[in-house]
C-alpha positions as a Markdown table, in Angstrom:
| # | Residue | x | y | z |
|---|---|---|---|---|
| 1 | Unk | 0.1 | 0.2 | -0.7 |
| 2 | Unk | 3.0 | 2.4 | 0.7 |
| 3 | Unk | 4.1 | 2.1 | -3.1 |
| 4 | Unk | 0.0 | 2.8 | -3.8 |
| 5 | Unk | -0.5 | 6.9 | -5.6 |
| 6 | Unk | -3.7 | 7.4 | -5.1 |
| 7 | Unk | -2.8 | 10.7 | -7.7 |
| 8 | Unk | -3.0 | 7.5 | -10.0 |
| 9 | Unk | -5.2 | 5.4 | -8.8 |
| 10 | Unk | -8.1 | 5.6 | -12.3 |
| 11 | Unk | -6.2 | 8.1 | -14.3 |
| 12 | Unk | -2.2 | 6.5 | -14.3 |
| 13 | Unk | 0.4 | 8.7 | -16.5 |
| 14 | Unk | 3.4 | 7.0 | -18.0 |
| 15 | Unk | 2.1 | 3.5 | -16.7 |
| 16 | Unk | 2.8 | 4.3 | -13.0 |
| 17 | Unk | 0.9 | 2.6 | -10.8 |
| 18 | Unk | -2.5 | 4.1 | -8.6 |
| 19 | Unk | -2.0 | 4.2 | -4.5 |
| 20 | Unk | -2.4 | 5.4 | -1.7 |
| 21 | Unk | -1.2 | 8.7 | 0.3 |
| 22 | Unk | -2.0 | 6.8 | 4.4 |
| 23 | Unk | -2.6 | 3.3 | 5.0 |
| 24 | Unk | -5.0 | 4.8 | 7.7 |
| 25 | Unk | -6.7 | 7.0 | 5.5 |
| 26 | Unk | -7.4 | 3.8 | 3.1 |
| 27 | Unk | -8.3 | 1.0 | 6.1 |
| 28 | Unk | -10.7 | 3.8 | 7.5 |
| 29 | Unk | -12.2 | 3.7 | 3.2 |
| 30 | Unk | -13.0 | 0.3 | 3.6 |
| 31 | Unk | -14.4 | 0.3 | 6.9 |
| 32 | Unk | -16.9 | 3.0 | 5.0 |
| 33 | Unk | -18.0 | 0.5 | 2.8 |
| 34 | Unk | -18.2 | -2.7 | 4.9 |
| 35 | Unk | -21.2 | -0.3 | 6.6 |
| 36 | Unk | -22.0 | 0.0 | 2.8 |
| 37 | Unk | -22.2 | -3.2 | 1.8 |
| 38 | Unk | -22.8 | -5.2 | 5.6 |
| 39 | Unk | -26.9 | -4.5 | 4.8 |
| 40 | Unk | -26.3 | -6.2 | 1.4 |
| 41 | Unk | -24.3 | -10.2 | 1.8 |
| 42 | Unk | -26.4 | -12.5 | 2.5 |
| 43 | Unk | -26.4 | -16.5 | 2.0 |
| 44 | Unk | -26.9 | -16.1 | -1.7 |
| 45 | Unk | -28.2 | -20.1 | -2.1 |
| 46 | Unk | -30.8 | -19.5 | 1.1 |
| 47 | Unk | -32.0 | -16.9 | -0.8 |
| 48 | Unk | -32.6 | -17.7 | -4.7 |
| 49 | Unk | -34.6 | -20.9 | -2.6 |
| 50 | Unk | -36.6 | -18.9 | -1.4 |
| 51 | Unk | -38.1 | -16.8 | -3.7 |
| 52 | Unk | -38.1 | -19.8 | -6.1 |
| 53 | Unk | -40.0 | -21.7 | -3.4 |
| 54 | Unk | -42.5 | -18.3 | -3.1 |
| 55 | Unk | -43.0 | -18.5 | -6.8 |
| 56 | Unk | -41.2 | -15.8 | -7.6 |
| 57 | Unk | -39.4 | -16.1 | -11.6 |
| 58 | Unk | -35.1 | -15.7 | -11.1 |
| 59 | Unk | -33.9 | -14.3 | -14.4 |
| 60 | Unk | -29.8 | -15.5 | -13.9 |
| 61 | Unk | -28.0 | -14.1 | -16.9 |
| 62 | Unk | -24.4 | -15.6 | -18.2 |
| 63 | Unk | -21.5 | -13.4 | -18.1 |
| 64 | Unk | -19.7 | -15.3 | -21.3 |
| 65 | Unk | -19.8 | -16.9 | -24.5 |
| 66 | Unk | -20.2 | -20.5 | -24.5 |
| 67 | Unk | -17.6 | -21.7 | -25.9 |
| 68 | Unk | -15.4 | -19.5 | -23.6 |
| 69 | Unk | -16.7 | -22.8 | -20.4 |
| 70 | Unk | -13.6 | -23.9 | -19.3 |
| 71 | Unk | -15.1 | -27.7 | -19.8 |
| 72 | Unk | -16.2 | -27.1 | -23.2 |
| 73 | Unk | -15.1 | -24.1 | -24.8 |
| 74 | Unk | -11.5 | -23.7 | -27.0 |
| 75 | Unk | -9.4 | -24.6 | -24.2 |
| 76 | Unk | -6.5 | -23.0 | -23.3 |
| 77 | Unk | -8.6 | -19.9 | -24.8 |
| 78 | Unk | -11.1 | -19.7 | -22.5 |
| 79 | Unk | -12.1 | -18.4 | -18.9 |
| 80 | Unk | -11.8 | -20.2 | -15.4 |
| 81 | Unk | -15.1 | -21.5 | -15.0 |
| 82 | Unk | -18.8 | -22.7 | -16.6 |
| 83 | Unk | -20.2 | -20.7 | -18.3 |
| 84 | Unk | -22.5 | -22.7 | -19.9 |
| 85 | Unk | -25.7 | -23.8 | -18.5 |
| 86 | Unk | -24.3 | -25.8 | -15.9 |
| 87 | Unk | -23.0 | -23.0 | -14.2 |
| 88 | Unk | -25.9 | -22.2 | -12.9 |
| 89 | Unk | -25.7 | -25.5 | -11.0 |
| 90 | Unk | -22.2 | -25.6 | -10.0 |
| 91 | Unk | -22.4 | -21.4 | -9.1 |
| 92 | Unk | -25.8 | -20.9 | -7.6 |
| 93 | Unk | -26.5 | -24.0 | -5.9 |
| 94 | Unk | -30.3 | -24.3 | -7.8 |
| 95 | Unk | -30.5 | -28.2 | -9.2 |
| 96 | Unk | -31.2 | -29.2 | -12.9 |
| 97 | Unk | -34.7 | -29.6 | -12.6 |
| 98 | Unk | -35.2 | -25.9 | -11.0 |
| 99 | Unk | -34.1 | -24.6 | -14.2 |
| 100 | Unk | -37.8 | -24.1 | -16.5 |
| 101 | Unk | -36.0 | -21.6 | -19.8 |
| 102 | Unk | -32.5 | -21.8 | -21.3 |
| 103 | Unk | -32.5 | -19.1 | -23.7 |
| 104 | Unk | -30.1 | -18.7 | -25.8 |
| 105 | Unk | -28.3 | -15.2 | -26.6 |
| 106 | Unk | -26.5 | -15.3 | -30.3 |
| 107 | Unk | -25.7 | -12.1 | -31.9 |
| 108 | Unk | -26.5 | -11.9 | -35.7 |
| 109 | Unk | -22.7 | -12.2 | -36.6 |
| 110 | Unk | -19.9 | -13.8 | -34.8 |
| 111 | Unk | -17.6 | -12.3 | -32.7 |
| 112 | Unk | -14.7 | -13.6 | -30.4 |
| 113 | Unk | -12.0 | -11.6 | -28.2 |
| 114 | Unk | -8.4 | -12.4 | -28.8 |
| 115 | Unk | -6.4 | -15.2 | -29.7 |
| 116 | Unk | -7.7 | -19.0 | -31.2 |
| 117 | Unk | -9.0 | -20.6 | -33.8 |
| 118 | Unk | -12.1 | -18.6 | -35.7 |
| 119 | Unk | -13.7 | -20.3 | -38.7 |
| 120 | Unk | -15.6 | -18.1 | -39.8 |
| 121 | Unk | -13.5 | -14.7 | -39.8 |
| 122 | Unk | -13.9 | -12.2 | -41.6 |
| 123 | Unk | -11.2 | -8.6 | -39.6 |
| 124 | Unk | -8.4 | -9.3 | -37.0 |
| 125 | Unk | -8.2 | -7.1 | -34.3 |
| 126 | Unk | -5.5 | -5.7 | -36.1 |
| 127 | Unk | -7.3 | -5.1 | -39.3 |
| 128 | Unk | -4.8 | -6.7 | -41.2 |
| 129 | Unk | -7.0 | -9.3 | -43.0 |
| 130 | Unk | -8.0 | -9.5 | -46.9 |
| 131 | Unk | -11.5 | -9.5 | -45.9 |
| 132 | Unk | -14.8 | -10.3 | -47.4 |
| 133 | Unk | -15.8 | -7.0 | -49.6 |
| 134 | Unk | -19.5 | -6.4 | -50.2 |
| 135 | Unk | -21.8 | -3.9 | -51.7 |
| 136 | Unk | -23.6 | -1.6 | -48.8 |
| 137 | Unk | -26.8 | -0.3 | -50.1 |
| 138 | Unk | -28.4 | 0.9 | -47.1 |
| 139 | Unk | -27.7 | 4.7 | -45.5 |
| 140 | Unk | -25.1 | 6.4 | -44.9 |
| 141 | Unk | -23.1 | 6.1 | -41.7 |
| 142 | Unk | -20.5 | 8.0 | -40.2 |
| 143 | Unk | -18.7 | 7.0 | -36.7 |
| 144 | Unk | -16.2 | 7.8 | -35.0 |
| 145 | Unk | -13.1 | 5.9 | -34.3 |
| 146 | Unk | -11.1 | 7.9 | -31.7 |
| 147 | Unk | -7.5 | 7.2 | -31.8 |
| 148 | Unk | -7.5 | 5.2 | -35.3 |
| 149 | Unk | -5.2 | 6.5 | -37.7 |
| 150 | Unk | -7.5 | 6.3 | -40.6 |
| 151 | Unk | -10.5 | 9.0 | -38.8 |
| 152 | Unk | -14.5 | 8.4 | -38.7 |
| 153 | Unk | -15.9 | 5.1 | -40.3 |
| 154 | Unk | -18.0 | 6.0 | -43.4 |
| 155 | Unk | -19.7 | 4.3 | -46.0 |
| 156 | Unk | -22.0 | 5.5 | -48.4 |
| 157 | Unk | -24.6 | 3.7 | -50.5 |
| 158 | Unk | -23.3 | 2.0 | -53.5 |
| 159 | Unk | -19.3 | 1.5 | -51.9 |
| 160 | Unk | -18.2 | -1.7 | -51.7 |
| 161 | Unk | -17.6 | -2.1 | -48.1 |
| 162 | Unk | -15.3 | -4.1 | -46.2 |
| 163 | Unk | -17.2 | -6.7 | -43.8 |
| 164 | Unk | -15.6 | -8.2 | -41.2 |
| 165 | Unk | -14.6 | -4.0 | -40.2 |
| 166 | Unk | -17.9 | -2.5 | -40.9 |
| 167 | Unk | -19.1 | -5.4 | -38.2 |
| 168 | Unk | -16.6 | -3.9 | -36.0 |
| 169 | Unk | -17.7 | -0.4 | -36.4 |
| 170 | Unk | -20.9 | -0.3 | -37.1 |
| 171 | Unk | -21.0 | -2.9 | -34.2 |
| 172 | Unk | -18.9 | -0.7 | -32.0 |
| 173 | Unk | -17.0 | -4.6 | -31.7 |
| 174 | Unk | -14.2 | -3.1 | -28.8 |
| 175 | Unk | -14.2 | -4.3 | -25.1 |
| 176 | Unk | -16.2 | -2.9 | -22.4 |
| 177 | Unk | -12.9 | -3.1 | -20.3 |
| 178 | Unk | -9.4 | -3.4 | -21.9 |
| 179 | Unk | -10.9 | -1.2 | -25.1 |
| 180 | Unk | -9.7 | -4.0 | -28.0 |
| 181 | Unk | -11.6 | -4.7 | -31.2 |
| 182 | Unk | -13.3 | -7.6 | -31.4 |
| 183 | Unk | -13.0 | -10.5 | -34.0 |
| 184 | Unk | -15.4 | -10.4 | -36.6 |
| 185 | Unk | -16.8 | -13.1 | -39.0 |
| 186 | Unk | -19.6 | -14.0 | -40.7 |
| 187 | Unk | -23.0 | -16.2 | -37.7 |
| 188 | Unk | -21.6 | -19.8 | -37.5 |
| 189 | Unk | -24.3 | -22.2 | -37.1 |
| 190 | Unk | -22.4 | -25.1 | -36.5 |
| 191 | Unk | -21.3 | -23.2 | -33.5 |
| 192 | Unk | -24.5 | -22.6 | -32.5 |
| 193 | Unk | -25.7 | -25.7 | -32.0 |
| 194 | Unk | -22.8 | -27.1 | -30.7 |
| 195 | Unk | -23.8 | -24.4 | -28.0 |
| 196 | Unk | -27.5 | -25.7 | -28.3 |
| 197 | Unk | -26.9 | -29.3 | -27.3 |
| 198 | Unk | -24.5 | -27.9 | -24.4 |
| 199 | Unk | -26.9 | -25.5 | -23.0 |
| 200 | Unk | -30.3 | -26.7 | -24.1 |
| 201 | Unk | -31.8 | -23.7 | -25.8 |
| 202 | Unk | -35.3 | -23.1 | -25.4 |
| 203 | Unk | -35.3 | -21.2 | -27.9 |
| 204 | Unk | -32.7 | -18.1 | -29.6 |
| 205 | Unk | -32.7 | -14.5 | -29.0 |
| 206 | Unk | -31.0 | -12.8 | -31.8 |
| 207 | Unk | -29.0 | -9.5 | -31.4 |
| 208 | Unk | -27.1 | -6.4 | -33.4 |
| 209 | Unk | -29.7 | -7.4 | -36.2 |
| 210 | Unk | -29.5 | -4.1 | -38.0 |
| 211 | Unk | -25.4 | -3.9 | -37.7 |
| 212 | Unk | -26.1 | -6.2 | -41.4 |
| 213 | Unk | -28.9 | -3.1 | -42.5 |
| 214 | Unk | -26.9 | -2.6 | -46.1 |
| 215 | Unk | -24.9 | -5.4 | -46.6 |
| 216 | Unk | -26.7 | -6.9 | -49.8 |
| 217 | Unk | -25.8 | -10.8 | -49.6 |
| 218 | Unk | -24.8 | -11.9 | -46.4 |
| 219 | Unk | -23.4 | -15.2 | -45.6 |
| 220 | Unk | -23.8 | -18.1 | -42.7 |
| 221 | Unk | -21.7 | -20.9 | -41.9 |
| 222 | Unk | -24.1 | -23.9 | -42.1 |
| 223 | Unk | -22.0 | -26.6 | -40.9 |
| 224 | Unk | -18.1 | -27.6 | -41.0 |
| 225 | Unk | -16.0 | -29.8 | -43.5 |
| 226 | Unk | -12.7 | -31.5 | -43.1 |
| 227 | Unk | -10.0 | -28.8 | -45.2 |
| 228 | Unk | -8.3 | -32.6 | -46.2 |
| 229 | Unk | -12.3 | -34.0 | -47.8 |
| 230 | Unk | -14.1 | -30.7 | -48.4 |
| 231 | Unk | -16.6 | -33.7 | -49.8 |
| 232 | Unk | -17.2 | -35.1 | -46.3 |
| 233 | Unk | -19.8 | -33.0 | -43.8 |
| 234 | Unk | -19.0 | -32.8 | -40.2 |
| 235 | Unk | -22.4 | -34.2 | -38.3 |
| 236 | Unk | -25.0 | -31.8 | -37.1 |
| 237 | Unk | -24.0 | -30.7 | -33.6 |
| 238 | Unk | -20.4 | -32.0 | -33.8 |
| 239 | Unk | -17.5 | -29.0 | -32.8 |
| 240 | Unk | -13.9 | -30.9 | -32.9 |
| 241 | Unk | -12.3 | -31.2 | -29.2 |
| 242 | Unk | -8.9 | -30.1 | -30.1 |
| 243 | Unk | -7.8 | -26.9 | -31.0 |
| 244 | Unk | -5.4 | -28.9 | -34.5 |
| 245 | Unk | -9.0 | -30.3 | -35.2 |
| 246 | Unk | -10.5 | -26.8 | -35.7 |
| 247 | Unk | -7.9 | -25.7 | -37.4 |
| 248 | Unk | -8.7 | -27.9 | -39.9 |
| 249 | Unk | -12.2 | -27.0 | -40.8 |
| 250 | Unk | -13.6 | -25.3 | -43.9 |
| 251 | Unk | -16.9 | -23.8 | -43.8 |
| 252 | Unk | -19.8 | -24.1 | -46.1 |
| 253 | Unk | -21.7 | -21.2 | -46.4 |
| 254 | Unk | -25.3 | -20.5 | -47.7 |
| 255 | Unk | -26.2 | -17.1 | -49.4 |
| 256 | Unk | -28.8 | -14.4 | -48.4 |
| 257 | Unk | -30.8 | -11.4 | -49.6 |
| 258 | Unk | -29.5 | -8.3 | -47.6 |
| 259 | Unk | -32.0 | -4.7 | -47.0 |
| 260 | Unk | -31.8 | -1.3 | -47.2 |
| 261 | Unk | -33.8 | -0.4 | -44.5 |
| 262 | Unk | -32.8 | 1.1 | -41.0 |
| 263 | Unk | -34.1 | -1.2 | -38.9 |
| 264 | Unk | -32.7 | 0.2 | -35.7 |
| 265 | Unk | -36.4 | 2.5 | -35.3 |
| 266 | Unk | -38.3 | -0.8 | -36.1 |
| 267 | Unk | -40.9 | -1.1 | -32.4 |
| 268 | Unk | -42.2 | -4.8 | -33.8 |
| 269 | Unk | -41.5 | -7.7 | -35.7 |
| 270 | Unk | -44.2 | -6.6 | -38.6 |
| 271 | Unk | -42.1 | -3.6 | -39.2 |
| 272 | Unk | -38.6 | -5.5 | -40.3 |
| 273 | Unk | -38.2 | -6.0 | -44.1 |
| 274 | Unk | -38.5 | -9.3 | -45.5 |
| 275 | Unk | -35.3 | -10.1 | -46.0 |
| 276 | Unk | -34.4 | -8.8 | -42.6 |
| 277 | Unk | -37.5 | -11.5 | -41.8 |
| 278 | Unk | -36.1 | -14.4 | -44.1 |
| 279 | Unk | -32.6 | -14.2 | -42.2 |
| 280 | Unk | -34.3 | -15.0 | -39.2 |
| 281 | Unk | -36.2 | -17.5 | -40.0 |
| 282 | Unk | -33.7 | -19.1 | -41.4 |
| 283 | Unk | -31.7 | -19.3 | -38.6 |
| 284 | Unk | -34.5 | -20.7 | -36.9 |
| 285 | Unk | -35.2 | -23.7 | -39.7 |
| 286 | Unk | -31.4 | -24.2 | -39.3 |
| 287 | Unk | -30.9 | -25.1 | -36.2 |
| 288 | Unk | -34.2 | -26.6 | -35.2 |
| 289 | Unk | -34.8 | -23.8 | -32.3 |
| 290 | Unk | -37.4 | -21.2 | -32.4 |
| 291 | Unk | -36.3 | -17.1 | -31.8 |
| 292 | Unk | -38.4 | -16.0 | -29.4 |
| 293 | Unk | -36.6 | -12.1 | -29.8 |
| 294 | Unk | -34.7 | -10.1 | -32.2 |
| 295 | Unk | -32.8 | -7.3 | -31.5 |
| 296 | Unk | -32.3 | -4.3 | -33.5 |
| 297 | Unk | -30.3 | -1.5 | -31.5 |
| 298 | Unk | -29.2 | -0.8 | -27.7 |
| 299 | Unk | -32.7 | 0.2 | -26.3 |
| 300 | Unk | -34.9 | -1.6 | -24.4 |
| 301 | Unk | -37.4 | -1.2 | -26.8 |
| 302 | Unk | -35.4 | -2.2 | -29.5 |
| 303 | Unk | -35.5 | -6.0 | -28.3 |
| 304 | Unk | -38.5 | -7.4 | -31.1 |
| 305 | Unk | -41.2 | -10.2 | -29.8 |
| 306 | Unk | -41.4 | -12.8 | -33.1 |
| 307 | Unk | -44.6 | -13.5 | -34.0 |
| 308 | Unk | -44.2 | -16.0 | -35.7 |
| 309 | Unk | -45.7 | -20.0 | -34.2 |
| 310 | Unk | -42.8 | -22.5 | -34.9 |
| 311 | Unk | -43.7 | -25.4 | -37.1 |
| 312 | Unk | -41.5 | -28.0 | -36.1 |
| 313 | Unk | -43.3 | -29.9 | -39.2 |
| 314 | Unk | -41.4 | -28.1 | -41.8 |
| 315 | Unk | -37.6 | -27.6 | -39.8 |
| 316 | Unk | -35.0 | -30.8 | -40.1 |
| 317 | Unk | -35.0 | -32.0 | -36.6 |
| 318 | Unk | -34.1 | -30.1 | -33.0 |
| 319 | Unk | -29.9 | -30.5 | -33.1 |
| 320 | Unk | -29.2 | -34.4 | -32.7 |
| 321 | Unk | -25.9 | -35.7 | -30.9 |
| 322 | Unk | -23.3 | -35.1 | -32.6 |
| 323 | Unk | -21.1 | -38.3 | -34.4 |
| 324 | Unk | -17.5 | -37.9 | -34.0 |
| 325 | Unk | -16.1 | -38.2 | -38.2 |
| 326 | Unk | -13.3 | -39.7 | -36.4 |
| 327 | Unk | -12.9 | -43.8 | -35.7 |
| 328 | Unk | -14.0 | -44.7 | -32.8 |
| 329 | Unk | -11.0 | -46.0 | -31.5 |
| 330 | Unk | -10.5 | -42.2 | -31.7 |
| 331 | Unk | -13.7 | -40.8 | -30.1 |
| 332 | Unk | -12.9 | -40.5 | -26.3 |
| 333 | Unk | -16.7 | -41.3 | -26.1 |
| 334 | Unk | -16.6 | -44.3 | -27.3 |
| 335 | Unk | -12.9 | -45.3 | -24.9 |
| 336 | Unk | -14.4 | -44.2 | -22.1 |
């Protein structure tokens, strides 16, 4: 603490560490914090179970993506805990039979922070990839980019845009705390299907659909294929358990028509343009999971309820347990 200087605590200069001028003052400050927090600290397991027994609805929000799960994610590029639905049980002490509904929150495209394989990646953190170029047909856009060497991000109708860069800038894909630019790519449904297998999604909530506005065509990765045997489509829901295997996959894409209308002001599902609805419903069809909500902006009012009945007879079926594309002797499940 004696090496800690309060002047630089939240506004460091030249890499200097923050700190305190007096240990006694700092201890007293934390005693005051203790008084503020004392009444807010409870036995959370007992509290949650009391609420459940009273019939209250308890909403649990996951903090990280499924592929960052320490057990089921792309190890070692993961976090230190379970970010999948099992974390509700291990982190909160809630038994599985108490979980009524599991909603999968999925962006309309795919993002990743930091290192690790990314099959549908279009643009990286440093914006040095070749990227995928598409015609922009939407309204003119100008966005500030603080500290960017190229200045504001501008795009006009008829212009050719780098899709990955466009997703980063139009989607404000920068880390909340680090400010790092997120890697962006097309929606990866093979990944979504794997996440659905692990989590058992009741429905999907598609967010940031508005970011895709203006792209003349939009691609969706519908399946993985082995790079060495591209004629072989990997099974539905299969996700490589080893990073080296993940590096060997190539994506099979489906191309959909984009839309030019600004959808950020839409307040109902019915107001969305036909192509935007088709994109959402195609996700529903390919995953076999109903889409319950669609996000078209950052506001609470921008979350639209999808009023389309989910017809199981027209769907390819719920994701089935995957079969490893490798011989049985190499399957951990078989060997165990």
